[in-house]
C-alpha positions as CSV (number, residue, x, y, z in Angstrom):
1,M,-77.9,111.4,-154.3
2,T,-78.2,109.3,-157.4
3,Y,-76.6,110.3,-160.7
4,P,-77.8,111.5,-163.0
5,P,-80.4,113.6,-161.3
6,A,-84.0,112.3,-161.8
7,D,-84.9,115.2,-164.1
8,D,-82.0,114.5,-166.4
9,R,-82.0,110.7,-166.8
10,L,-83.6,110.6,-170.2
11,R,-81.1,113.1,-171.6
12,H,-78.2,111.3,-170.0
13,L,-79.3,107.9,-171.3
14,L,-79.8,109.3,-174.8
15,A,-76.3,110.9,-174.7
16,Q,-74.7,107.6,-173.6
17,E,-76.2,105.8,-176.6
18,L,-75.4,108.7,-179.0
19,N,-71.8,108.9,-177.8
20,C,-71.0,105.7,-179.5
21,H,-71.8,107.2,-182.9
22,V,-70.6,110.8,-182.7
23,D,-67.2,112.4,-182.3
24,T,-67.6,114.1,-178.9
25,W,-69.5,113.7,-175.7
26,G,-70.6,117.4,-176.0
27,L,-72.2,116.6,-179.4
28,A,-74.0,113.6,-177.9
29,F,-75.4,115.8,-175.1
30,F,-76.4,118.5,-177.6
31,I,-78.3,116.0,-179.7
32,A,-79.9,114.4,-176.6
33,D,-80.9,117.8,-175.3
34,C,-82.6,118.6,-178.6
35,L,-84.5,115.3,-178.5
36,V,-85.6,115.7,-174.9
37,N,-86.8,119.2,-175.5
38,D,-88.7,118.5,-178.7
39,P,-92.4,118.8,-178.2
40,A,-93.2,116.0,-180.6
41,V,-90.9,113.6,-178.7
42,R,-92.3,114.6,-175.4
43,A,-95.8,114.1,-176.6
44,E,-95.0,110.6,-177.9
45,L,-93.3,109.7,-174.6
46,E,-96.4,110.9,-172.7
47,R,-98.7,109.0,-175.1
48,I,-96.8,105.8,-174.5
49,A,-96.7,106.3,-170.8
50,A,-100.4,106.9,-170.6
51,A,-101.1,103.8,-172.7
52,H,-98.9,101.7,-170.4
53,A,-100.5,103.3,-167.3
54,A,-103.9,102.3,-168.6
55,N,-102.6,98.7,-169.2
56,E,-103.2,99.2,-172.9
57,P,-100.7,98.5,-175.8
58,C,-98.9,101.6,-176.8
59,G,-98.7,100.6,-180.5
60,D,-95.0,101.2,-180.8
61,R,-93.5,98.2,-182.6
62,N,-90.2,98.7,-180.7
63,C,-91.8,98.4,-177.3
64,Q,-90.6,95.1,-175.7
65,R,-93.5,95.1,-173.2
66,C,-96.2,95.3,-175.8
67,F,-94.4,92.9,-178.2
68,T,-94.1,90.3,-175.4
69,A,-97.8,90.8,-174.5
70,A,-98.9,90.3,-178.1
71,T,-96.7,87.3,-178.8
72,H,-97.0,85.6,-175.4
73,P,-100.6,86.1,-174.2
74,A,-101.3,85.4,-170.6
75,P,-102.9,81.9,-170.0
């Protein structure tokens, strides 16, 4: 079994990043849980995933995949 479980990877990744900026691991997990369960965040993740699945740019300026495609077009 891999850790974290597949259904908790986003929450765990966010908590790891947040943990560097908050006082406790519990607070990092609390904030990550709020983010993962936020309907607006989920909708945005689904929108980005759908754009990538359709091989379209997602429009997020922080997306490395889309930035690379825009700045280094295929020959």
